[in-house]
N, C-alpha and C positions, 0 to 999 in steps of 0.2 A: 721292652720289658714293661714299661708303663702302659702301653697299648694292650698287652696281654692281660695285665692286672685289671685294667678298666673293663675289658670284656668279661673277665671273671666276675667282677662285682655286678655288672649288668645282668649276666646270666643267673647269678645267685638271687638277685632281686626278683627277676621274673619267676624263678622256681619257688620263692617264698610266696609270691602273689598267687601262683597256681595252687600251692598247697593250702593256702588260707583264702581261697577264692571268695567265699561268702562274705567274710569280713571286709575284704577289699572292694567287692562289688557294692556293699552298703556304703562304704566311704566314697567311692567314685560317684554313685548316684546322688549322695548328699552334696558333693562338690558341684556336680552337674546342675542340680536344682538351684544352688546358690549362684552359680555363674549365669544360669538362665534368667534369674530374676534381676541380677545386676546388669546383664546385657540388655534386658528389656527396658530397664530404666535408661541405659545409654542410648538405645535406639530411639526411644521416645524423646529424649533430650535432644538428640541429633536433629530429628525432624522438626521439633518445636523451635529449635534455634534457627533452622532453615526458614521457617515461617516468619520468625521475628526479623531475620535479615531481609526477607522479601518485603516485609512491612516497612522496614527502615528505608529501603530504596524508594518507596512510594508514599511515605508519610507527607501530609500537607495540612496546612492551616488555612481555612477559608475565612477571609476577612470581609464581612458584608458592609457596604458603604451606606451612608445616609442618603436619602433621596435628594436632598438639596445640595449635594456635592457637585460642583461645576467641573466640566471636563478639563479646564485649564489647571485645576489643582491636582489632577491625577499624576502627572510626571513627578512633581515634587514629593507627593505622598509615597510614590513607588520608590524613589531614592532614599527616603527616610526609612522605609521598611527594609530595603536592601542593606542599609548601614548597620542594622541590628546584628548582634552576634549570633551566629548559627544559621543565618539565612543563606540559602544557596541560590535561589531564583524567585522572581516575583512575576506572575502573569496576570494581566488584567483581562477579565471576562465580562464584557458588557451584558446587561440584562437581556437584550434581544437574543444574543447568542446562547445564553443560559436557558432561555425559554425554548429555543429550537432543540437544544440537546434534551431537555425534559420531554418534549413532544416525541422525539425519536425513541427515548427510553420507555415511553408509555404509549406505544402505538395502538395497543388494544383499548386504551381509554381516551381516544382522540376526542370523543364527545365532551369530555370535561373541559376542553379548551375552546369550544365553539362559541360559547356565550360570554367569553371574557371581553370586557370593555377596555381594559388596560392591562399592561404587563405587571403582575404582582411581585415579580422577582426583583431584587436589588442588584446593582452592579457589585462585582466582587473581585478581590485580589486573591489569587491562589498562591500561597507562600509555601515553598518547599525548603526543607532543612538539609544541612550538611549531615551525612550519615553518622559521623562521629559524635554529633551532638544530639542524636535522636534517642533520648531517654525521657522517662516520664517527667522528671523534675525540670529539665531544660525546655521541653515542649510547653509545659505549663507556664514557665517564666516568659518565654517568647510570646505566647498567646496573650498573656497579661500586658506585656509591653505594647503589642499591636493594638490592643483594645483601648489603650490610653489615648490614641490619636483621636481628636475630635471628629474627624471625618468618618470614623469607623463606628458603625451601629452595634456590631457584635462579631464574635468569632466562633468558629466551630472546628473542632479537631478530634471528635470522638472521645470526649473526656472520660465518660464512664467506661467505655470499652477499653480504652488505653490503660486506665487505672486498674481495672480488674485483670486484664491479661498480664500486665507487668507484675502484679501482686501474685497471681497464680504461678507465673513462670519462676519467680524468685523462691516461692514456697516449694515448688517442685525441685529446684536445684538443691535446696537445703535437705528436703526429705530424701532425695536420691543419694546424696552424699552420705547421710546417716545410714541409709539402708545398705550401701556398699560396705561401710565400715562394719556393720553388724554381721553381714553375711561372710565377710572376709574372716572375722573373728570366729564365726561358727565353723568355717572350713578348717581353720587352723586347729580348733578344739577337736574336731572329729578325727583329723589326721593324727594328732597327738595321742588320742585315746587308742587309735588303731595300732600305732607303733608301740605304745606301752603294752598293749595286750600281747602283741607278737614277741616283744622282748621278754615278758614274763614267761611265755610259753617255751622259750628257748634259753632261759637264763642259765640252766645247768650246762648246756652246750657251750655258752660263752665263757663260763668259768673255766671249763676244760681248755678252751682255746687260749685263754690268758695264761694258764699254767704252762702251756707248751710254747709260749713266747709270742702269741698274737698281740699286736698293738691295738689300742682303742680305735685308731683310725681304720684299721683293717676290719674291725667288728662293725663300726658305724657306717662305713661306706655303702653297703647294700641297702641299709635302711633309708639313707638320704636319697638314694636313687629311687627306691620304692615310693617315697613321699612325692618326689618330683614327677614320677610316672603317673601316680594317682591324680596329681594336679593337672597334668597335661591331658590325660584321657577325659577327666571330668570337665575341664575347660573346653576341649574340642566338642564333647557331647553337648554341653550347654549351648554353645554358639551354633552348632548344627541344628539343634532342635528349634532355636529361635529363628534361624534362617528358613526352616521348613514352615513355621508358623507365618513368618513374613511373606513367603512366597505364596502360600495359600490365600492369605488376606488380599495381597496386591493383585493376584490373579482373578479374584472375584469382585474387584472394585472397578467401576466404570472409569476408564482413563479420562473421560471428559470432565469428571467431577473435580479432579485436581490439576488438570493440564493448564488451566488458566491462572492457577494460584501457586502451587508448588508441586514438586515431584517427590513422592515418598522414596527415601533411600535407605539402604541397609547400612550397617556400621561400616565405616571406612576400614580398609585393610590395616592401617596403623593402629586403630582403636582395637580391632579384633586381636592383633598380635599383642598389644599391651594387656588386654584382658587375659589372654592365654599365659603370658609371662607372670602376671599377678597370681593366676591360679597355681602355676608351678611353684612360685615363691611361697604361697600359703602351705603347699605340701612340704617344702623344705623347712619352713619355719615351724610347722607342727612337729616334724621329726626332731628338729633342734631342741625345742622346748621339752619334748618327751625324753630324749636321750640325756639331756643335761642333768636329769635327776639321778641317773644311774651310772654314767661314765664321766670321768674327769676330763676336762678340755685342756 
């Protein structure tokens, strides 16, 4: 009995959507555009977070040593740096090795090194951090602690780049969250208006149904199903459009550009399902808010 009644409600919902197709198409397109924008933020956030995680695995602080530091002092200095909070490993790079690496990286400018009378590079300690401590504030604190050692002439850890990237990333998260809320509310508003118009167009029919004994639940059920169907179709359309855009972009990008840095990924399945469920919920909520004005719960 319940199964037959559910099928009746679903059939009635689809009949209403076909009868008022223009109004429903406008609603679905609006939801799809909202989901497209929200999903685009999610896709961008997913890949930016992937970049940040890749950076966290490779972040390092370069501690340049004074020229008068004796080799016998190096083991003790290394242990002192290792004892600092957040330090994962410390690697000593002698200036001779650093010069050879620089020559390899600048093979096309070998002539620049031909007239060097002495090695201009200092000895350096390469300090890597524990991933869980790699945020802007802790990196800055650790760099300041290392710089306090008298044997250290200076430190380098990409201060400006790190500060700007962290700031932009945090700003993006805030803006993305705000945009998601705005577009969710817009979707709810559009669905609510659609259901309200449909209800007004059939209010005489509903009055007759109530006179012959129809319950409020019987009258409301098809509208709730319509709202959820609108949300589902709009959500699927938005995610599908985003995937097509993603596929076109990634197909025209040289794989060598990102292969050594990160791999661009589409939204995880769990995230896509969550967005779809959120879209269906917006349809249900819009219907709830609209019908609440006309029918008693």
